[in-house]
N, C-alpha and C positions, 0 to 999 in steps of 0.2 A: 915790602921785603920783610919787615918785622913780623907781619902776619904769617908769612910763609915759614919763617924760622920757628915761630911758636907752634904752628900746626905740625911742622916736621918733628919738633921735640915731643909734642903730645903723642903723635903716631909712634915714634920710636919708643917712648915710655910704655905705651900700651902693648907694643909688640914684645917687649921684654917681659912684661907681666904675664901676658898670655902664654908665652913660651915657658916661663917658669912654672905656671900652674899645670900646664900640660905635662911637663917633664916630671913633676912631683907625683903624678898619678901612678899607682901601682900597675905593673904589667905582669899578670900571672900566667905562668906556663906550667905544664905538668908533663911528667915523663914516667912511663911504665917501665919497671925493671924486668929482669929475666923471670920467666915462669919456671920454677923448679919441678922435678919429677913428682913431688908430693902435692903440687898445685899451688904452693906458696908463691907470692909475688909482692912487690911494693909499687907504690905510686909516689914519686917525689914532687914536691911543689917548690916553685921558684918565684920569688917576688923581685921583679926587675933584674933577673939573672942571678940573684943570691938565693942559695939553698935555704928555704924557710920551714919546711916540714915534710911529713911523710905519713903514708898509710902503709901498714904492714899486715898482710894476710898470711896466716899459718894454716896450711891444709892438714898437717899432722903435728902432734906435740914435738917439741924440740928444746932440749936443754932446760926443762922445767916450764917452758911456755906451753899453753894449751893449744890443741888443734881445733880446727873449724872456728877460728877466732881471728879478730882483727882489732887493731888499736891505731891511734894516731899520735904523732909527735909534732909539737910546735917548738921550734928552736930559735925564732927571732922575736925580740921584744919590739915589735913594730905595730902593735895594736890589733893585729890579725890573729885569729885562731885557726885551727884545723878541725874539720868535721868530715867524717866518712859515713856513708850510708850504704847498706847492702840493698842494691836495686833488685837483684834476682838471686835466689828465690825471694819472694816478698815475705820478709820476716819483721820489718819495722826496726831492725837492728841498726844502731847508730853508735859511733865512738866520737867523742868530742873533747876538745881542750877548752871550751867556753868556760869563763870564770876562773881560769888559772893563768898565772904568769909563766912566760917562757923562761927557761926550757922545761917542758912538761910533756910526759907521756900519759895518755889516757889509760884507764884500766882496759884490760882485754875484754871485748864483747864476745861472749861465747854462746854456743848453741849447737847441739849435735846435728849433723847433716849426714845423709847417706853417702858412703864412700863413692867418689867419682862425680858427685853433684857439681855441675858447673855453677860458679858464683860470679856475679857482676857487682863490683864495688866502685863507687864514685867518691872522689876526694874534693872537698871544697875549702877554700880560704874564706873565713867568715869574720864579719865585723858588724855588730849590731844587726840590722836588717839586710846588709849587703853580703853577697857571696859571689865568688868566682869559682867555677867548678870544672873539673876534668870530665872527659868522657867516662862512661862506666866501663872499666877494664875487667877482664875475666881471668880466673884461675879455676881451681876445683878443690873440693873437699877430699 
């Protein structure tokens, strides 16, 4: 009987530990915002349901912000940063919050594109060598 009780206690303890470590893992989701007539759009990132960051694409200049440009925002002090890459056209353009504490907006990553050019941008939550990424969503220049 004592052996059964000890075995049950060990099993219950390991179940609690496994459940806790699984629950502590980040669950990343991404949501594309509305595409505006000038091609601008956003991608929001959520860490376990909490709004964690954003990628913002501007097709045209607006209120002093440049056009054909994107930036990212990291708003949670959770150890994760935000990084966006222009997937198409292939330009090598990246905006990142790596190395900065939240709340932080990256500088605008700019470069002139022909008017109407379709762009695909991907947002990733990054931490060291780990990343969780959205689909590449589209707007236009």
